[in-house]
Phi, psi and omega in degrees: 000318181294325179293324178294322179295319178296319179296319178295319180293317179297318178297317178298315179298316179299316180296317179296317178298320179296320178294317180296315179297321178296318179296316179296316179296318179296317179296317180296316179298316179301315182291323179294315179296319179298315179295320178297318178296319179297316181295321177296318180292324178293317177298319178295320179296319180297317181293335179267354179088014178272145180296121182293338178295322179295323178292316180299320182291336177290337180270352182286129176268333176242125183301130177258165180298323180297315182289325177295316178296319179297318181292322181286335181296321178068167177216000000 
């Protein structure tokens, strides 16, 4: 009976560790893909003559001082 409890605890620890590693990996992958897409879009904007700051600001989830200033500047 005692051996079964140890086995259950080890399995639980392994499962929790696997979930944590999966979450960290997923978050890292999401951010890497997001950054790659942003850089491709900025390069495309530069080649088309669009201001790259406007492209960068579309990817911001939290407003930065640069994007606020850019928005207030107007065109």
